N, C-alpha and C positions, 0 to 999 in steps of 0.2 A: 667462461660463459659471457656471451655478448649482452650488452645493455641495449635492448631493442628500442627503448624510448629515445635514447640518444641517437642511435642509428637511424631511426625513422625521422627524427627531427632534422638530422643532417641531410637525408635524402630529400625531404620536403623543401628544405632551404635551397638545395642545389637545383631541384626542378623549378622552383619559383624563380631563382636567379636566371636560369637558362631561358625561361619564357620572357623574362624582362629584357634580357639581352637580345632575344629575337625581335621583340618589339622595338628596341632602340635601333637595331640594324635595319629593321623594316621601314624606318622613317625615310629611307632612300627612295622607296616606292611610293609615289604620290597618293595612291588610293588606299594603301595599307594603313590600318588604324593602329599604328605603333604605340601611341600614347595610351589608347584604350587597352591594348594587350598588356602593357606594363601595369596599368591599374588593375586589370582583371587578375593578373598573377598575384598582386598584393592583396586584393580583395578575397580571393580564394584562400590564400595563406591565412588571412585574418579570420575567415569563417572557420577554418580547420582549428586554428588556435583558440577561438572562442568556444567551439564545441569541446575542446580539451580543457577548458577552464583556465587558459593561460593568458588571457587578455587583461591588461590593467589599464589605468587611465592614460599612461604614457603611450601605450600601444594604440589605443583608440584615437588619441590626438594625432599620432603620426599617420594612421590610416586616413583620418579626416583631411590632413594636409595633402596627402597623396591624392585623395579624391578631388580636392579643390584644384590642384595642379592639373589633373586630368581634364576637368571641365574647362579650365583656361586653355589648355593645349588643344582641346577639341574645337574651339572656336577661333583661336588666334590665327590659324592659317588663313581662313577666309578674310579676317579683318585686315591682316597685313597686306595680302595680295590686292584685295579690293581697294585699300587706301592708296597703295602705290599706283594702281591703275586710275583711280579717280584723280590723282595728282596730275596725270597726263591728259586729263579731260576725257577719258574713255567712258562712254555711257554704260549704264547698267545692262542694257540689251546686249552690247558686245561682250561684256564681262560674262553674262549668262551663257552666251553662245560658246565662249571659250571653255567655261566650266563644264557645260553639258557635253561638248565634244570630247573633252578630256575624260569625263566619266564614262561615256559610251565606249570610247576607244579602249579604255583600260579594262572594261568588262568583256569586250568582244575580241580584242587583240591581246596585248600584254599591258601590265601596269606601266611599263616603261614607255609604251607607245604614247601615253598621255603627255609625257615630257616633250614630245615632238608635235603631237596633234593639237594640244591646247594652244600653244602660241601661234601655230599655223592657222587655226580656226579664228583666233583673235585677230591676227593680221588680216585675214580674208574679210572678216566682218568690218573691220575698221577701214580697209581699203575700199570696200564697196560703199561704205557710208561716206567717206571723205574724198575718195578718188585722189589720194595723196600718199605716195609710198613712204615718205619721210614721217608723216604723222602716224601712219599705221605702224611703222617700225618703232616709233616712240612708245606706242602702247605695248608692243611686245617687249621692249626694253623694260618698261615698268613692271610687266608681269615677271620677267626673269629676275629683276632685282627683288621684287616682293617674294618670289619663290625662294630665293637665296636667303633672305632675312627670315622667312618662315622656317626654313630648314634649320637654320642656326638656333632660332628660338625653340623649336620643338626638341632639338638635341639637348639644349640646356634644360628644358623642362623635364624631359625623359631622364636625363642624368640626375637631376635633382630628386625626382621620384625614386629612382633606384638608390640614391644616397640616403634618403629618408628611410627607405625600407631596411637598408644596411644598419642604420642607427637603431632601428626597431629590433632587429634580431641580435645586435651586439649588446644592447643595454636592456 
């Protein structure tokens, strides 16, 4: 006779982990909210556990830490990229044009299109403003460096969130 509670717990954990890994892999796509997907998987897992009466103080603490990391991860990308762009002297208007172009292109084309269109729009805005190819390119270089650091930061945050959830289910 199978123990259905153990089997259902196992299935719930694997479904949760699968969604978390989809979120982590999804960080490659600029518009995909991978950090939020990881958090949502942990949150739904927590709700199910709470309804089953299986949440203790340790569990709530870990869910709170995962939530804090999600909030940090949700704003850090804009902070890092904008900071790198501001270091190159890029004005907020050009940054906004780049972000808006990336968002629109990822909605109407593919999310990967934003990886090409965002820096292209930024370059165009800066070239039209400055009439200097080198300075416009420096802005794009700042965006690329910021994007790279953002990606690394989000992967670290997402991995930490999954690690906290693994601690949660193992202890």
